[in-house]
Each structure stands twice: as C-alpha cells, then as structure tokens.
N, C-alpha and C positions, 0 to 999 in steps of 0.2 A: 504493500500500500504506500509506504513512504517513498520507495524507489520511484514509483510512477508519479504519485501526487506532487512531491516536492520538486523533482527534476523538471517536469513539464510546467509546473507553476512558475518556476524560475525563468524558464524560457518564455513563457507568456509575459511576465513582467518586463522582460527585455523586449521584447518585440510584441427477468421473467415478469414484465409488468403488463398490465392491461392497457388496451388502447380503445378510446372512444371512436370507432369508425362510424360516426353518426352525422346526420344532417340536422342542424339546429332549426327549430321552428322560430324564425325571426319575427313572426307575427304572433304576439301573445294571444292566448285565449281571452274571452271576455272577462273571466274572473281575474286574470292577471293584469289586464290593461285598464280595468275600471278605475277611474280616478276617485279620490276620496276614500271613504271607509266602508267596510262591510258589517252587517249585523253579526253579533256573536251568535253562533249556532246554538239552537236549543238543546241539542244533544251531540256528544262527541265521544268516541271511544278513547279511553285513557291508555296512553302508551307507557310501558315500563322499560326502563333503560336496558338495552342489550337484548330484549326479547322480541323476536320477529312476530309481527302481527299480520296474519294472512287475512285477505278480504277480497270481496268481489264488488265491482262497480254495479250500481243499480241502473244507470242510464247514461247516455252520452252527455246529457246536459247537467247531470247531477254531480255535485262535489261531495265526496265522502270526507267527513271531518274527524280529526283526532286531536287529543289534548295532551300537553306535556306540562306537568306541575313541577316547575324548577325551584329548587330549595337553596341554591347558592349560585353565585356568578361563575359561569363556565361556558365553554364552547359546546354547543349542541350541533351534532352532525346527523342529518336525516338522510336515509337511503331508501329509495323505492326501486324494487326489482319487479318488473312486469313480466307477463308471459311472452314467449317468443312468437306468438300468433301473428301471422302476416296481417298488416293493415291495422294493428292495434297499437295505440300510442297513448300512454298516460303521462300527465305532467304533475309536477310537485311544487307546492307553494307553502310558505311559512309566514305566520302572522303573529303579531303581538297586539295586546289591547292598547287603546289610546290612553292618554293621561287620566281621563275621567273613568276609564274602565267600562265604557258603554258601547264600544265598537272595535272592529279589527282593522289593523293597518298592515298591509303586506310589506315584508322586509327582505324576503329572499325568494328565489324561484329557480327551477331547473326544468327546461322544456325542450329537450332534444326531440327532433321530429320522428326519427325512426330508431331511437336508442332504447333498449329495454331497461337500462339502469339510469335513474336520475339521482342526483345527490346535491345537497346544499348544506350550508352551515350558518351559524349565527352565534355571536357572543351575547349570551343571555344573562340579564340580571335576574334576581329572584322574582318570580311571578308565573303567570299562566300563559302558555303559548299554544297556538293552534296550527295544525298541519292539514292542508287540503290536498286531496288527490282528485284529479279531474281527467276524465276520458277525453283527450283532445280529438281522437279519431278512432273509429272502430270500437268494438266491445267484445269481451270474452267473459261470458257468465259461467263458464265451466272451469276455467283455470284461474286460480286466485293470484293476485299480486302479493308481494311481501313488503311490509313497511317496518323499519327498525330505526331507532335513534340511539346514539352513543354520546357520551359526554366526556370532556377532558378539561383540565385546568392548566395544563402545561403547554399551551399553544404558543407559537411565536407571534411577533408583531404583525406579520402579513395576513393573519387570519381575520375575518373569514374569507377564504378564497377557494372553496371546494367546487365551484362550478364556473364555467366561462362567463356567466352573467354576473359573477362576483369578482372577476379577475381585475386586479389592480393594473394600472398602465405601466408598462416597462419602457423606460426612456434610455436610449443609447447615449452614453457619455464618453468623454475622452479622459484617459486612454482606453477605459473599458467600463462596462457596468458590472457591478458585483452584487450577487445575491447569496446570502447565507441563511438557509432555512432548515427547519426540523419538522419531522412528522410526529404529530401528537397522537395519532391512532394508526393502526394497521391500514384502515380504509381511507386515511387522509389523502386528499388529492389537492395539489397546489396548482393554480392556474395563473398565468400572466397574459396580458394583452399587449401586443406590439403593433403599432400603426406606422406604416412606412409611406412617405410621400413620394417616393421614387423607387425604381429598381435598386436594390441594395444587396451587396454581398456581405455576409456575416461570417465571423469566425467565433466559435463557441467552444468552451471546455467545461465539461461537467466532472466534478471530482468530489472528494471528501470535504465535509465542512471544514472551514478554516480553524474552527475549534477542534483540534485533533482528538479530544476526549470523546467526541460524538461519533458513534459508529456509522459506517456506511453500509447500506443493505440493498444493493442491486436496484438503485433508482435510475430510471431513464428519462430522457426528455423527448416528448413527442411534439412536433410542430404541425399545427393544422392551419389551413387557410380559412377564409370567412364562410366557406361552405362546409367546413369541417371534414374536408378530405385530407388525409395524412400526407404531409409534404416531406417530412424528414424525421427520422428517429436518431437521437444522439445518445450513445453509451458513454460511460465514464472513462476517464484517464486517457483521452486522446483528443487532439485538435480536430474539429469538424468545421467544414466550410459549406455554406449553402447560399445560393443566390435566390432572392425572393423579389417578386414584382411588387409594384405599388399596391397597397391595400392593407387590410387588417389580418393579423395572425394571432393564434392562440397557442400558448406554450403550456403543456401539461407535464408536470413532474409526477410520474406514475411509479408504483411499486414502493418498496421499502417497508419498514415496520415501525411501530411506535417507538419513539426514542432515537431513531436513526436520523441522519441529516445529510445535507449535500451543499455544495457550493457551485455557482455558475458564474463564469466570466464570459462575457459576450461583448463583441465590438464590431463596428463597421470596418470592413477592409477597404481602405482608401487607396486610390490609384497612386502610383509613384509621383512625388512632387519635386518639381524643379526648384532649385535654390537661386539660380541666376541663368541668364542667357547671353550668348555671344553672337552678335549679328555679323555674318561674313559678307553678305551681299544683299542688295535690294534691286531686283530687276524691275524695269518700268517700261511701259509702252510710250509712244510719242517721241521716241528718239532722245529722251532727256536723261536716261539712266547715267549715273555716275556719282562719284564721291568727290565733292568740290567745295570751294570756299567762296561764298558771296560776301565776305567781309564779316561774317558772324561765326567763323570757325568752320572746320570741315564737317560736312553733313552729306547724307545721301539725298539726291534730287529725285523726285518722284512725280508722276502724273498718270491719271487714268488707271489702267489695269497694272497692278504691281504684284510681285511675289517677294515676301520677306524670308530670307534664308539664314539659318543659323544653327547653333548647337545649344542644347540645354544641359545644365550641370546640376547634380544632386548635392546633398549636404556634405558629401565627401569630396566635392569638387571634381568628380569624374562624370563623363557623359552619362545621362540617364535615359533608359529606354522606356517607351510606352507612357511617357508623361505628358499630360495635357499642357498646352501652351496657348494662351490667347493674346493676340496683338490688337491694340486699340490705337487708332490714329485720329487726331482731332481735325474736324472740318470747320474752317472759318465761315464757309457759306451757310452751313446748317447749324452751326454752334452745337455740334454733337459729335460723339465718337463714332467712327466706323470700325467695326470689330469683326474678327474671324478667328477660328481656332483650329488646331490640329494636334494630334499626338505625335510624339517623337518616334523616330525609327529605332531599330535595334541598336544602332550606334549613337543615338542621342540627337540626330539631326532633325530639322523640320523645314518645311517649305510651305508657307501660308499665303495663299492668294487673297487679294482684296481688290475691290473696285472703288476707286476714289471719285468723289464728285469734283467738279471744277474748282480751282482755286480762285480767290478774289484778286490777288495781286497787290497786297498792301505794301510790299517792299519792292524796290527796284535796284538793279545793278547794271553798271556800264561796263560792258566787256570790250569796248573800243569800236565794235562794228554794229552793236545793237543794244537796246535796253531790254533787260530781262525782268519780268514782273513775277513775283512769287509771294507766298506766305511762309512764315516759319510756324510749323505745327508740332504739337506734342505727340510723341509715340510712347506707349506704355506696354508692359508685358505682365501677364498674370499666370499663376500656376494652378488656377482653379479655385483657390481660396484667398489669395492675396497677391498684390503687386510685388514683383521681384525686380532686382536690379539688372541692368543691361549695359553694354558698352556704348549705346547711343540713347539719347532721350528726346531728340527733335529732328525734324526733316525740313528740307527746302521743298515746298509744294509748288511746283511750277505752274504758272497761269498762262503766260503768253510772252512774245517778244516783239519789239518794234525796231526794225532796222533803221539805221541813221541814213 
C-alpha cells in the first residue's frame, strides 16, 4: 500500500463495487416537484433501524408512507430495492415536519428512471421523519419492494451525498482538487457533480486516504454522464486520464466498508504552455515585406495578407511542441486587435497567417524617391492564458507611397 500510494502521490505533487447503470428521471414526479408543503399522512408504517420492510404498492398514483422516530442527531440513510420487473420504477422521497409540526417538507429524493435501487441520506436532528415510496411507472403487486434505513454518527463533512441529487459540486482547482472522505456505512455511496464548460481532459488518482490510519477497502470511482451512462471506471493506485465533453458529470465512489476511506486528486490536463516566442520572419503581400528602419528603430513592415513565423520556448527555454500561440496585431483603422492562433510543430515552430485591414498612414518617411505612409502598430503574443514576451513588440503597417 505504501509503495504504491506514496510513490505515485509524490509524482502527482510534482507534476468489486456496484455500478448504477441507470437512466435518471430528470422530470420529478408530482409528489417530488410540488412546491410548498404536504399534509402529514394519517397513517405510516414505523421503520426500525436495520430491519428490511417489505411492501407492495397499492396504485401508480399512491404514495406509501413510512415513519422514522429519530432519538439523536445522526445521518439517516434510506435504501429502496425494487423488483426487477421490466417497466416498473419506484422513486424514494424523504420528508421532515415544518417548524410548526403541521406539514411535511421534502428534503431529499432519489428517482432513477430504470434503476431498481434508490438511496438517499439526511443529517437528522431529533424528531419524526417520513419516507415516501411512489410508483413512478409500472406496478408489480406480486413482488414486494424492500425498504430499510440505517443510521450513523461518524459521517464526514461531505454528507449527505448518497444520491446524485444530493451531490455537492466538484470544482477543478490549481494545481489539483483534493478530496479526503470516509465511508460511514457499508452501503454509503458518495457522489460529486462536475460541470464542464468545454471539452476537458482530466487526470485523476484514487488512493488511500491521506490519513494513513484509515483503511482502504476496494473503493472505485465511476464517472457517469448526465444520462447516467458509464463513461469511465477508475481503480486505485494508478494515474487515469479521461477526456470529457462539455456538460454535467456525476462521480460515484462505490464499494468499501464502514470505516474505510479514500482520497482523490483530480486536475485538468492543460496543453503545453509557451514561456516566450522568437519571431524569425514576417512574410507580407504587396511587395512590402522586410525588416527596416523608418526612423523609429528596426521593425518588420507588413501589409494585407501576412504570415508570422517563429519559435516558441517553454519554461526550460527549449523549443516546445504542440503549444498554442496567439498573435494579436493592432489596427488603427478599426481601433481593435486582429488575432489568429496556431499550435507549434514538433520542433516548436509556428506559422500564423493573418489578414490585415488597410493602414491609415499616420506617419511618413522620405526615402529620397518617394514618401512612405504607415502606422506603427502593437503586436502581442499569448500562450492561451497570458501574454508572453517576444523579441518584437511593434510593426510598421504600410499604407501607401507617393513618388516625388
């Protein structure tokens, strides 16, 4: 354990579980979506901790009610296991009474569309709580569902997170995002929600909790898309990379036993970044290309269609491959930058074409046979995150000439 965990963790710093193969019902049933409060049911079956309660639904529209009398503050986890009958889908809801004790307020739900098992959790104070089971679709009056609740007081700060609908938001940070969690029950399931605004490549490492006294028990990470199709399963003690498109994803930490724990380090894999660029040549149309001095120092002269040629260098000051480079040239006519981008080649070079608008000709230069009119314009380079230094910073933008 130490050999794998510590060695790979140091490298990171420098640089048999169940799967919910389910489709979530993203449109809640009426009981779940009703705003406001529900009346307290006149009768409800009392649930005893750890004892499975078998039952049958009465009708598609009916909610079966159950009651939990909680005597101390703790985490309550409720699990519903339905029959595997095709077309039958039961949803699970959890309620507390309002401050006046006169009505119910929904505080948790689990409503997979085709999943036989539903699970939710809630950090409950002393009081009475209600569980509702609703037949979202189909009905099986011959095969009962099983309902059970378990309680724990040793939960970690991320709870309750036993269903995707309770999943806290996972934010990618620099240099990485770190999670250290424990399982308070054998059945405990931890979920996280990751929202990506663009296609993103991730690197993740699942391993033993950073608190080395907490045992590790075969916990795996399952990544689902927003339709709950399994995208990737990550096992412990190895680096894993996955490329995900724009959208929402759900991370499920499955398996393990009560008292076991895990740690996750996850980060975005960023493209190589240039630290500086060296411009070797700028080609230009209109017969004006060249490196010359109009009295303001040596600069490249440009007009119309141009190509900026150069080499990008990394933090070690060596040419860097496959690194994005953006060039921006100021236009006096438009009062705006004209930009274009490209990635460097295997040897760090780049050739970036741009089409310039006409120059105004704010400056003039006498070359003895004609007057040359031009603008002096800014040129900048960016590595995708920030501007970077270069061996040039402005250009002669040629407008026209008048012969004497």
